[in-house]
BATOR-349512 format. One record per atom (N, C-alpha, C): residue number from 0; residue in one letter; atom name; x, y, z. Coordinates in nm, 4 decimals. Last residue first. Example, Ala and Ser with C-alpha at 12.3 -4.5 7.8 and 13.67 -1.06 7.14 Angstrom:
<sites>
SITE   pos   code   site         xx         yy         zz
SITE     1      S      N     1.2850    -0.2250     0.7080
SITE     1      S     CA     1.3670    -0.1060     0.7140
SITE     1      S      C     1.2900     0.0030     0.7870
SITE     0      A      N     1.3190    -0.5690     0.7800
SITE     0      A     CA     1.2300    -0.4500     0.7800
SITE     0      A      C     1.3200    -0.3300     0.7800
</sites>
This chain:
<sites>
SITE   pos   code   site         xx         yy         zz
SITE   153      L      N     0.2009    -1.2903     0.9644
SITE   153      L     CA     0.2160    -1.2544     1.1191
SITE   153      L      C     0.0942    -1.2915     1.1854
SITE   152      R      N     0.2925    -1.4534     0.6757
SITE   152      R     CA     0.1938    -1.3596     0.7444
SITE   152      R      C     0.2399    -1.3744     0.8824
SITE   151      R      N     0.5953    -1.3781     0.4729
SITE   151      R     CA     0.5023    -1.4612     0.5868
SITE   151      R      C     0.4294    -1.4032     0.6708
SITE   150      V      N     0.7293    -1.4422     0.1849
SITE   150      V     CA     0.6292    -1.3418     0.2565
SITE   150      V      C     0.5943    -1.4487     0.3955
SITE   149      A      N     1.0014    -1.4317    -0.0546
SITE   149      A     CA     0.9041    -1.4751     0.0740
SITE   149      A      C     0.8629    -1.3589     0.1685
SITE   148      Q      N     0.9570    -1.4833    -0.3915
SITE   148      Q     CA     1.0080    -1.3699    -0.2802
SITE   148      Q      C     0.9500    -1.4074    -0.1561
SITE   147      T      N     0.8858    -1.6558    -0.5476
SITE   147      T     CA     1.0384    -1.7168    -0.5234
SITE   147      T      C     1.0801    -1.5822    -0.3905
SITE   146      G      N     0.6695    -1.6093    -0.6391
SITE   146      G     CA     0.6767    -1.7181    -0.5347
SITE   146      G      C     0.8117    -1.7090    -0.4975
SITE   145      V      N     0.5755    -1.4412    -0.8365
SITE   145      V     CA     0.6589    -1.3375    -0.7230
SITE   145      V      C     0.6660    -1.4607    -0.6311
SITE   144      R      N     0.4623    -1.6264    -1.0601
SITE   144      R     CA     0.5809    -1.4996    -1.0794
SITE   144      R      C     0.6245    -1.4524    -0.9851
SITE   143      E      N     0.2220    -1.6995    -0.8940
SITE   143      E     CA     0.3551    -1.7715    -0.8971
SITE   143      E      C     0.4599    -1.6775    -0.9397
SITE   142      L      N     0.0701    -1.4688    -0.8778
SITE   142      L     CA     0.1465    -1.5366    -0.7849
SITE   142      L      C     0.2214    -1.6102    -0.7455
SITE   141      Q      N     0.0148    -1.4232    -1.1463
SITE   141      Q     CA     0.0935    -1.3647    -1.0825
SITE   141      Q      C     0.1548    -1.3789    -0.9656
SITE   140      L      N    -0.1231    -1.6985    -1.1888
SITE   140      L     CA     0.0178    -1.6778    -1.2705
SITE   140      L      C     0.0822    -1.5631    -1.1891
SITE   139      A      N    -0.3748    -1.6581    -1.0175
SITE   139      A     CA    -0.2580    -1.7297    -1.0030
SITE   139      A      C    -0.1087    -1.7472    -1.0366
SITE   138      T      N    -0.4378    -1.3061    -0.9901
SITE   138      T     CA    -0.4433    -1.4264    -1.0727
SITE   138      T      C    -0.3421    -1.5247    -0.9858
SITE   137      V      N    -0.6295    -1.0406    -0.7880
SITE   137      V     CA    -0.4909    -1.1206    -0.8175
SITE   137      V      C    -0.5136    -1.2690    -0.8919
SITE   136      L      N    -0.8764    -0.9895    -0.7686
SITE   136      L     CA    -0.8140    -0.8867    -0.8508
SITE   136      L      C    -0.6723    -0.9457    -0.8699
SITE   135      G      N    -1.0286    -1.1744    -0.6377
SITE   135      G     CA    -1.0421    -1.1611    -0.7835
SITE   135      G      C    -0.9754    -1.0461    -0.8620
SITE   134      P      N    -0.9409    -1.1638    -0.3651
SITE   134      P     CA    -0.8684    -1.2552    -0.4796
SITE   134      P      C    -0.9492    -1.2523    -0.5749
SITE   133      A      N    -0.8951    -0.9048    -0.1646
SITE   133      A     CA    -0.9548    -0.8723    -0.2842
SITE   133      A      C    -0.8734    -1.0255    -0.3852
SITE   132      I      N    -0.7783    -1.0131     0.0674
SITE   132      I     CA    -0.8484    -0.9264     0.0496
SITE   132      I      C    -0.9564    -0.9195    -0.0668
SITE   131      E      N    -0.5571    -1.1701    -0.0441
SITE   131      E     CA    -0.6213    -1.1870     0.0736
SITE   131      E      C    -0.7479    -1.1423     0.1055
SITE   130      A      N    -0.4422    -1.0346    -0.2634
SITE   130      A     CA    -0.5191    -1.1291    -0.2883
SITE   130      A      C    -0.5769    -1.1990    -0.1323
SITE   129      L      N    -0.2867    -0.8038    -0.1151
SITE   129      L     CA    -0.4162    -0.8118    -0.1699
SITE   129      L      C    -0.4898    -0.9074    -0.2276
SITE   128      P      N    -0.0955    -0.9849     0.0262
SITE   128      P     CA    -0.1950    -0.9092     0.0913
SITE   128      P      C    -0.3378    -0.8934     0.0376
SITE   127      V      N     0.0149    -1.0732    -0.2364
SITE   127      V     CA    -0.0131    -1.1670    -0.1558
SITE   127      V      C    -0.1236    -1.1190    -0.0330
SITE   126      L      N     0.0770    -0.8310    -0.3949
SITE   126      L     CA     0.0267    -0.9280    -0.4161
SITE   126      L      C    -0.0534    -1.0517    -0.3285
SITE   125      V      N     0.3284    -0.7146    -0.2087
SITE   125      V     CA     0.1896    -0.6444    -0.2510
SITE   125      V      C     0.0676    -0.7426    -0.3003
SITE   124      F      N     0.5173    -0.8694    -0.1716
SITE   124      F     CA     0.4368    -0.8144    -0.0813
SITE   124      F      C     0.3144    -0.6866    -0.0820
SITE   123      A      N     0.5701    -0.9298    -0.4108
SITE   123      A     CA     0.4926    -1.0620    -0.3722
SITE   123      A      C     0.4465    -0.9433    -0.2087
SITE   122      R      N     0.5566    -0.7643    -0.6941
SITE   122      R     CA     0.5713    -0.7430    -0.5640
SITE   122      R      C     0.5201    -0.8691    -0.4932
SITE   121      Q      N     0.4805    -0.6863    -0.9716
SITE   121      Q     CA     0.6544    -0.7423    -0.9274
SITE   121      Q      C     0.6613    -0.7753    -0.8263
SITE   120      D      N     0.2842    -0.5925    -0.9964
SITE   120      D     CA     0.2635    -0.7366    -1.0293
SITE   120      D      C     0.4131    -0.7761    -0.9781
SITE   119      M      N     0.3218    -0.3325    -0.8940
SITE   119      M     CA     0.2486    -0.4030    -0.8262
SITE   119      M      C     0.2440    -0.5430    -0.8690
SITE   118      R      N     0.4869    -0.1399    -1.0346
SITE   118      R     CA     0.5497    -0.2429    -1.0031
SITE   118      R      C     0.4786    -0.3388    -0.9002
SITE   117      P      N     0.3111     0.0825    -1.0997
SITE   117      P     CA     0.3525     0.0182    -1.1866
SITE   117      P      C     0.4264    -0.1024    -1.1741
SITE   116      H      N    -0.0681     0.0467    -0.9935
SITE   116      H     CA     0.0783     0.1041    -0.9471
SITE   116      H      C     0.1727     0.0104    -1.0631
SITE   115      P      N    -0.2904     0.1786    -1.2560
SITE   115      P     CA    -0.2130     0.0750    -1.1222
SITE   115      P      C    -0.1203     0.1129    -1.1266
SITE   114      V      N    -0.1287     0.5078    -1.1669
SITE   114      V     CA    -0.2319     0.4249    -1.1369
SITE   114      V      C    -0.2941     0.3032    -1.2475
SITE   113      T      N     0.0744     0.7289    -1.0789
SITE   113      T     CA     0.0484     0.6411    -1.1885
SITE   113      T      C    -0.0368     0.5253    -1.1359
SITE   112      L      N     0.1507     1.0403    -1.0309
SITE   112      L     CA     0.0906     0.9190    -0.9549
SITE   112      L      C     0.0491     0.8595    -1.1042
SITE   111      H      N     0.3147     1.2658    -1.1182
SITE   111      H     CA     0.3427     1.2657    -0.9279
SITE   111      H      C     0.2364     1.1071    -0.9264
SITE   110      P      N     0.3093     1.2942    -1.3809
SITE   110      P     CA     0.4163     1.2872    -1.3070
SITE   110      P      C     0.4469     1.2195    -1.1923
SITE   109      S      N     0.0528     1.0275    -1.4565
SITE   109      S     CA     0.1012     1.1856    -1.4507
SITE   109      S      C     0.2408     1.1485    -1.3848
SITE   108      G      N    -0.1753     0.8125    -1.5761
SITE   108      G     CA    -0.0788     0.8539    -1.6039
SITE   108      G      C     0.0146     0.9881    -1.5867
SITE   107      I      N    -0.4138     0.6010    -1.4749
SITE   107      I     CA    -0.3641     0.7334    -1.4368
SITE   107      I      C    -0.2163     0.7160    -1.4469
SITE   106      R      N    -0.7084     0.4345    -1.5131
SITE   106      R     CA    -0.5575     0.4615    -1.5825
SITE   106      R      C    -0.4953     0.5737    -1.5619
SITE   105      A      N    -0.9761     0.3281    -1.2811
SITE   105      A     CA    -0.8845     0.4432    -1.3567
SITE   105      A      C    -0.7237     0.3488    -1.3955
SITE   104      S      N    -1.1261     0.1763    -1.1662
SITE   104      S     CA    -1.1057     0.1013    -1.3059
SITE   104      S      C    -1.0205     0.2050    -1.3712
SITE   103      G      N    -1.0454     0.2618    -0.8428
SITE   103      G     CA    -1.1650     0.1927    -0.9172
SITE   103      G      C    -1.0944     0.1241    -1.0482
SITE   102      Y      N    -0.7424     0.2512    -0.8092
SITE   102      Y     CA    -0.8178     0.3617    -0.8049
SITE   102      Y      C    -0.9292     0.3113    -0.8857
SITE   101      L      N    -0.4238     0.0678    -0.6579
SITE   101      L     CA    -0.5571     0.0974    -0.7831
SITE   101      L      C    -0.6649     0.1802    -0.7294
SITE   100      L      N    -0.2651     0.1797    -0.5218
SITE   100      L     CA    -0.2565     0.0529    -0.5908
SITE   100      L      C    -0.3334     0.0634    -0.6833
SITE    99      L      N    -0.1001     0.4030    -0.3551
SITE    99      L     CA    -0.2212     0.3806    -0.4256
SITE    99      L      C    -0.1739     0.2682    -0.5270
SITE    98      D      N     0.1391     0.3286    -0.0713
SITE    98      D     CA     0.1241     0.3396    -0.2397
SITE    98      D      C     0.0047     0.3282    -0.2292
SITE    97      L      N     0.3253     0.4221     0.1922
SITE    97      L     CA     0.1609     0.3957     0.1496
SITE    97      L      C     0.1631     0.4180    -0.0049
SITE    96      D      N     0.5257     0.3694     0.4117
SITE    96      D     CA     0.5402     0.4032     0.2876
SITE    96      D      C     0.3998     0.3507     0.2788
SITE    95      L      N     0.7432     0.4788     0.7076
SITE    95      L     CA     0.5886     0.4131     0.6374
SITE    95      L      C     0.5671     0.4241     0.5284
SITE    94      T      N     1.0026     0.4852     0.7712
SITE    94      T     CA     0.9021     0.4824     0.8487
SITE    94      T      C     0.7968     0.3991     0.8256
SITE    93      R      N     1.2366     0.3105     0.5351
SITE    93      R     CA     1.1137     0.4176     0.5296
SITE    93      R      C     1.0209     0.3661     0.6698
SITE    92      P      N     1.5172     0.2713     0.3257
SITE    92      P     CA     1.4354     0.2194     0.4291
SITE    92      P      C     1.3345     0.3519     0.4707
SITE    91      A      N     1.4768     0.4061    -0.0181
SITE    91      A     CA     1.5368     0.4260     0.1220
SITE    91      A      C     1.4782     0.3172     0.2004
SITE    90      N      N     1.3946     0.4300    -0.2711
SITE    90      N     CA     1.3760     0.2967    -0.2491
SITE    90      N      C     1.4746     0.3085    -0.1069
SITE    89      V      N     1.6260     0.6806    -0.3538
SITE    89      V     CA     1.5469     0.5831    -0.3983
SITE    89      V      C     1.5161     0.4682    -0.3405
SITE    88      Y      N     1.6850     0.8920    -0.0895
SITE    88      Y     CA     1.7294     0.8209    -0.1708
SITE    88      Y      C     1.6201     0.7486    -0.2354
SITE    87      P      N     1.5421     1.0046     0.1452
SITE    87      P     CA     1.6931     1.0500     0.1115
SITE    87      P      C     1.7461     0.9805    -0.0346
SITE    86      R      N     1.2459     1.0770     0.2254
SITE    86      R     CA     1.3034     1.0360     0.1054
SITE    86      R      C     1.4401     1.0574     0.0782
SITE    85      E      N     1.0776     0.9955     0.5089
SITE    85      E     CA     1.2268     1.0977     0.4727
SITE    85      E      C     1.2325     1.0334     0.3252
SITE    84      R      N     0.7956     1.0059     0.7335
SITE    84      R     CA     0.8931     0.9565     0.6077
SITE    84      R      C     0.9953     1.0500     0.5574
SITE    83      G      N     0.6924     1.0607     0.9563
SITE    83      G     CA     0.8236     1.0874     0.9625
SITE    83      G      C     0.9255     0.9912     0.8649
SITE    82      A      N     0.4382     1.0407     1.0054
SITE    82      A     CA     0.5027     0.9291     1.0749
SITE    82      A      C     0.6370     0.9121     1.0496
SITE    81      A      N     0.3746     1.2719     0.8737
SITE    81      A     CA     0.3364     1.2776     0.9769
SITE    81      A      C     0.3890     1.1315     1.0195
SITE    80      Q      N     0.4347     1.1616     0.5859
SITE    80      Q     CA     0.5103     1.2856     0.6402
SITE    80      Q      C     0.5066     1.2534     0.8013
SITE    79      E      N     0.2183     0.9539     0.5673
SITE    79      E     CA     0.3705     0.9084     0.5463
SITE    79      E      C     0.4704     1.0466     0.6476
SITE    78      L      N     0.0082     1.1606     0.5565
SITE    78      L     CA     0.0260     1.0344     0.6912
SITE    78      L      C     0.1787     0.9876     0.6484
SITE    77      A      N     0.0575     1.2793     0.3171
SITE    77      A     CA     0.0457     1.3596     0.4723
SITE    77      A      C     0.0375     1.2694     0.5673
SITE    76      Q      N     0.0341     1.0796     0.1373
SITE    76      Q     CA     0.1803     1.1672     0.1891
SITE    76      Q      C     0.1418     1.2196     0.2882
SITE    75      L      N    -0.2347     1.0485     0.1710
SITE    75      L     CA    -0.1480     0.9281     0.1891
SITE    75      L      C    -0.0520     0.9781     0.2262
SITE    74      A      N    -0.3468     1.2999     0.0539
SITE    74      A     CA    -0.3792     1.2416     0.1987
SITE    74      A      C    -0.2810     1.1341     0.2782
SITE    73      A      N    -0.2490     1.2678    -0.2114
SITE    73      A     CA    -0.2074     1.4001    -0.1126
SITE    73      A      C    -0.2084     1.3413     0.0388
SITE    72      L      N    -0.3831     1.0507    -0.3175
SITE    72      L     CA    -0.2514     1.0601    -0.2675
SITE    72      L      C    -0.1790     1.1525    -0.1720
SITE    71      L      N    -0.6039     1.1882    -0.2832
SITE    71      L     CA    -0.6320     1.0603    -0.1885
SITE    71      L      C    -0.4738     1.0404    -0.1632
SITE    70      A      N    -0.6321     1.3641    -0.4580
SITE    70      A     CA    -0.6246     1.4054    -0.3285
SITE    70      A      C    -0.6180     1.2913    -0.2285
SITE    69      P      N    -0.6062     1.2166    -0.7089
SITE    69      P     CA    -0.4700     1.2942    -0.6595
SITE    69      P      C    -0.4908     1.3432    -0.5360
SITE    68      A      N    -0.8522     1.0524    -0.7144
SITE    68      A     CA    -0.7022     0.9754    -0.6954
SITE    68      A      C    -0.5658     1.0973    -0.6547
SITE    67      T      N    -1.0980     1.2370    -0.5238
SITE    67      T     CA    -0.9853     1.1992    -0.6284
SITE    67      T      C    -0.8854     1.0991    -0.5862
SITE    66      L      N    -1.2677     1.0953    -0.2395
SITE    66      L     CA    -1.1844     1.1601    -0.2848
SITE    66      L      C    -1.1385     1.1700    -0.4383
SITE    65      T      N    -1.4271     0.8960    -0.1578
SITE    65      T     CA    -1.4795     1.0119    -0.2454
SITE    65      T      C    -1.4174     1.1046    -0.2861
SITE    64      T      N    -1.3799     0.5690    -0.1404
SITE    64      T     CA    -1.3200     0.7119    -0.1133
SITE    64      T      C    -1.4348     0.7614    -0.2323
SITE    63      D      N    -1.2985     0.2621     0.0465
SITE    63      D     CA    -1.4228     0.3417    -0.0516
SITE    63      D      C    -1.3765     0.4974    -0.0211
SITE    62      L      N    -1.0286     0.0135     0.0206
SITE    62      L     CA    -1.1339     0.1861     0.0661
SITE    62      L      C    -1.2487     0.1879    -0.0250
SITE    61      A      N    -0.8562    -0.2292     0.1828
SITE    61      A     CA    -0.9400    -0.1782     0.0375
SITE    61      A      C    -1.0201    -0.0525     0.1002
SITE    60      V      N    -0.5014    -0.2327     0.2241
SITE    60      V     CA    -0.6399    -0.2208     0.2771
SITE    60      V      C    -0.7270    -0.1731     0.1205
SITE    59      V      N    -0.2195    -0.4555     0.2868
SITE    59      V     CA    -0.3006    -0.3996     0.2199
SITE    59      V      C    -0.4480    -0.3663     0.2532
SITE    58      A      N     0.0910    -0.4769     0.4716
SITE    58      A     CA    -0.0238    -0.4727     0.4573
SITE    58      A      C    -0.1034    -0.4317     0.3266
SITE    57      N      N     0.3982    -0.5485     0.6014
SITE    57      N     CA     0.3400    -0.4975     0.5211
SITE    57      N      C     0.1720    -0.5636     0.5327
SITE    56      I      N     0.7089    -0.4810     0.7264
SITE    56      I     CA     0.6201    -0.5139     0.7771
SITE    56      I      C     0.5039    -0.4367     0.6676
SITE    55      Y      N     1.0498    -0.5834     0.6098
SITE    55      Y     CA     0.9376    -0.4622     0.6143
SITE    55      Y      C     0.8239    -0.5512     0.6750
SITE    54      D      N     1.3781    -0.6003     0.7712
SITE    54      D     CA     1.2665    -0.6567     0.6794
SITE    54      D      C     1.1559    -0.5407     0.7031
SITE    53      P      N     1.5666    -0.3467     0.7647
SITE    53      P     CA     1.5579    -0.4680     0.8100
SITE    53      P      C     1.4331    -0.5342     0.7240
SITE    52      G      N     1.8192    -0.2505     0.4619
SITE    52      G     CA     1.7390    -0.2208     0.5585
SITE    52      G      C     1.6799    -0.3414     0.6067
SITE    51      S      N     1.6951    -0.1825     0.1182
SITE    51      S     CA     1.7734    -0.2149     0.2410
SITE    51      S      C     1.7177    -0.2434     0.3343
SITE    50      S      N     1.5510    -0.2842    -0.2180
SITE    50      S     CA     1.5670    -0.1602    -0.1228
SITE    50      S      C     1.6576    -0.2157    -0.0138
SITE    49      E      N     1.4598    -0.4590    -0.3927
SITE    49      E     CA     1.5075    -0.3402    -0.4221
SITE    49      E      C     1.5317    -0.2339    -0.3489
SITE    48      V      N     1.2727    -0.5449    -0.0948
SITE    48      V     CA     1.2749    -0.5548    -0.2127
SITE    48      V      C     1.3263    -0.4378    -0.3214
SITE    47      P      N     1.3048    -0.7083     0.2653
SITE    47      P     CA     1.3424    -0.5670     0.1200
SITE    47      P      C     1.3335    -0.5999    -0.0046
SITE    46      A      N     1.0978    -0.9661     0.3433
SITE    46      A     CA     1.2807    -0.8993     0.3060
SITE    46      A      C     1.2507    -0.7741     0.1917
SITE    45      T      N     0.8538    -0.9227     0.5348
SITE    45      T     CA     0.9031    -0.9342     0.3735
SITE    45      T      C     1.0580    -0.8897     0.3850
SITE    44      R      N     0.5554    -1.0035     0.6818
SITE    44      R     CA     0.7138    -0.9746     0.7083
SITE    44      R      C     0.7428    -1.0173     0.5851
SITE    43      Y      N     0.1928    -0.8817     0.7063
SITE    43      Y     CA     0.2963    -0.9994     0.6600
SITE    43      Y      C     0.4872    -0.9069     0.6753
SITE    42      L      N    -0.0881    -0.8713     0.8489
SITE    42      L     CA     0.0256    -0.8084     0.8477
SITE    42      L      C     0.1214    -0.9190     0.7759
SITE    41      S      N    -0.4159    -0.8949     0.6621
SITE    41      S     CA    -0.3319    -0.9591     0.7761
SITE    41      S      C    -0.1907    -0.8810     0.7531
SITE    40      S      N    -0.5769    -0.6527     0.5036
SITE    40      S     CA    -0.5183    -0.7652     0.5296
SITE    40      S      C    -0.4620    -0.8226     0.6415
SITE    39      A      N    -0.8893    -0.5027     0.5776
SITE    39      A     CA    -0.7642    -0.4749     0.5668
SITE    39      A      C    -0.6787    -0.6207     0.5778
SITE    38      R      N    -1.1768    -0.3084     0.4368
SITE    38      R     CA    -1.0989    -0.4322     0.4561
SITE    38      R      C    -0.9738    -0.4351     0.4972
SITE    37      L      N    -1.2677    -0.0526     0.4260
SITE    37      L     CA    -1.3818    -0.1480     0.4215
SITE    37      L      C    -1.2716    -0.2709     0.4668
SITE    36      V      N    -1.2212     0.2515     0.5557
SITE    36      V     CA    -1.1512     0.1093     0.4956
SITE    36      V      C    -1.2802     0.0168     0.5389
SITE    35      S      N    -1.3170     0.5577     0.3545
SITE    35      S     CA    -1.3452     0.4477     0.4760
SITE    35      S      C    -1.2878     0.3207     0.4069
SITE    34      V      N    -1.3076     0.8901     0.3279
SITE    34      V     CA    -1.2220     0.7335     0.3067
SITE    34      V      C    -1.2828     0.6589     0.3894
SITE    33      G      N    -1.3483     1.1357     0.3875
SITE    33      G     CA    -1.4019     1.1021     0.2397
SITE    33      G      C    -1.3372     0.9504     0.1961
SITE    32      P      N    -1.1066     1.2193     0.6377
SITE    32      P     CA    -1.2440     1.2602     0.5142
SITE    32      P      C    -1.2536     1.2117     0.4240
SITE    31      T      N    -0.9584     0.9492     0.7537
SITE    31      T     CA    -0.9130     1.0655     0.6565
SITE    31      T      C    -1.0817     1.1042     0.6079
SITE    30      Q      N    -0.9568     0.7282     0.9099
SITE    30      Q     CA    -1.0316     0.8448     0.9849
SITE    30      Q      C    -1.0113     0.9446     0.8942
SITE    29      G      N    -0.8613     0.5258     0.7782
SITE    29      G     CA    -0.9986     0.5220     0.8045
SITE    29      G      C    -1.0222     0.6641     0.8694
SITE    28      I      N    -0.6073     0.6255     0.8116
SITE    28      I     CA    -0.6331     0.6176     0.6593
SITE    28      I      C    -0.7867     0.6193     0.6669
SITE    27      A      N    -0.5609     0.5553     1.0829
SITE    27      A     CA    -0.5605     0.6643     1.0263
SITE    27      A      C    -0.6008     0.7103     0.8597
SITE    26      K      N    -0.5432     0.2479     1.0680
SITE    26      K     CA    -0.6923     0.3428     1.1663
SITE    26      K      C    -0.6732     0.4917     1.0644
SITE    25      I      N    -0.3257     0.2189     0.9143
SITE    25      I     CA    -0.4769     0.1434     0.8621
SITE    25      I      C    -0.5796     0.2564     0.9147
SITE    24      A      N    -0.1484     0.3679     1.0895
SITE    24      A     CA    -0.1282     0.4085     0.9632
SITE    24      A      C    -0.3004     0.3509     0.9041
SITE    23      R      N    -0.1525     0.1549     1.3133
SITE    23      R     CA    -0.1833     0.3304     1.3399
SITE    23      R      C    -0.2285     0.3707     1.2085
SITE    22      L      N    -0.0517    -0.0509     1.1646
SITE    22      L     CA    -0.1486    -0.0619     1.2256
SITE    22      L      C    -0.2163     0.0852     1.2452
SITE    21      V      N     0.1860     0.0360     1.1084
SITE    21      V     CA     0.1567     0.0008     1.0266
SITE    21      V      C    -0.0141    -0.0260     1.0489
SITE    20      T      N     0.3489     0.1148     1.3578
SITE    20      T     CA     0.3282     0.2265     1.2643
SITE    20      T      C     0.2249     0.1737     1.1293
SITE    19      P      N     0.3619    -0.1610     1.5181
SITE    19      P     CA     0.2348    -0.0604     1.5629
SITE    19      P      C     0.2045     0.0704     1.4287
SITE    18      Q      N     0.5390    -0.2732     1.3194
SITE    18      Q     CA     0.4163    -0.3197     1.3333
SITE    18      Q      C     0.3203    -0.2271     1.3604
SITE    17      A      N     0.7869    -0.0794     1.3538
SITE    17      A     CA     0.6979    -0.0791     1.2133
SITE    17      A      C     0.5774    -0.1408     1.2123
SITE    16      D      N     0.9418     0.1241     1.4962
SITE    16      D     CA     0.8421     0.0252     1.5568
SITE    16      D      C     0.7366    -0.0207     1.4394
SITE    15      G      N     1.2033     0.1926     1.2873
SITE    15      G     CA     1.1199     0.1994     1.3542
SITE    15      G      C     1.0383     0.0761     1.4344
SITE    14      L      N     1.1418     0.0969     0.9483
SITE    14      L     CA     1.2329     0.1579     1.0383
SITE    14      L      C     1.1406     0.2027     1.1862
SITE    13      N      N     0.9766    -0.0212     0.7512
SITE    13      N     CA     1.0943    -0.0869     0.7932
SITE    13      N      C     1.1695    -0.0437     0.8890
SITE    12      A      N     0.6566    -0.0760     0.6196
SITE    12      A     CA     0.7283     0.0074     0.7351
SITE    12      A      C     0.8779    -0.1109     0.7209
SITE    11      G      N     0.3414    -0.0213     0.4279
SITE    11      G     CA     0.4612    -0.0967     0.4693
SITE    11      G      C     0.5605    -0.0278     0.5434
SITE    10      L      N     0.0452    -0.0638     0.2278
SITE    10      L     CA     0.1138    -0.0181     0.3569
SITE    10      L      C     0.2665    -0.0986     0.3724
SITE     9      A      N    -0.1612     0.0243    -0.0631
SITE     9      A     CA    -0.0258    -0.1010    -0.0062
SITE     9      A      C     0.0460     0.0183     0.1310
SITE     8      V      N    -0.4701     0.0537    -0.1286
SITE     8      V     CA    -0.3640     0.0855    -0.0590
SITE     8      V      C    -0.2564    -0.0114    -0.0084
SITE     7      Y      N    -0.7488     0.0961    -0.3441
SITE     7      Y     CA    -0.6543    -0.0367    -0.2702
SITE     7      Y      C    -0.4955     0.0384    -0.2442
SITE     6      A      N    -1.0783     0.1717    -0.3781
SITE     6      A     CA    -0.9393     0.2010    -0.4211
SITE     6      A      C    -0.8587     0.0877    -0.3113
SITE     5      A      N    -1.3768     0.2378    -0.5289
SITE     5      A     CA    -1.3029     0.1725    -0.4680
SITE     5      A      C    -1.1548     0.1577    -0.4599
SITE     4      V      N    -1.5794     0.5558    -0.4715
SITE     4      V     CA    -1.4690     0.4899    -0.5673
SITE     4      V      C    -1.4291     0.4015    -0.4722
SITE     3      P      N    -1.8570     0.6871    -0.4222
SITE     3      P     CA    -1.7553     0.6596    -0.3969
SITE     3      P      C    -1.6842     0.5877    -0.4796
SITE     2      D      N    -1.9733     1.0002    -0.6235
SITE     2      D     CA    -1.9829     0.8780    -0.5863
SITE     2      D      C    -1.8491     0.8065    -0.5299
SITE     1      R      N    -1.9349     1.3443    -0.4792
SITE     1      R     CA    -1.8729     1.2023    -0.5654
SITE     1      R      C    -1.9296     1.0780    -0.4923
SITE     0      M      N    -2.1016     1.6041    -0.4123
SITE     0      M     CA    -2.0480     1.5058    -0.3757
SITE     0      M      C    -2.0004     1.3769    -0.4729
</sites>
């Protein structure tokens, strides 16, 4: 059995009934074998960034997991599929999007997974909820840099 690793996952949805979808996804992540949800941020409403469609509902969860990073990614992608996620084009609106932001102190660069998430520093919809549950992981400068992106706590 592997020692647990702290991981952070961003959740977002802007198609269908997004708010209940994100809440169900948080619960489903916690029911994944080898995964425990330690903390979940509030839900936030945000305008699409590099995307289109209605506003998103976003959140971030802190996890302890005994899964490897690729196995955790596979579990997250299975949850996306179960929620009807389709990928017709890059940054398409989505029923559910789950992004592995951080996996312990790991730096991973593979064709299928990059950790830390390569664009997390550019997105208020990630940094604001992450700062809520793990303030030591987000600096004031990072928040200042995304300060023009509208994020509303629900």
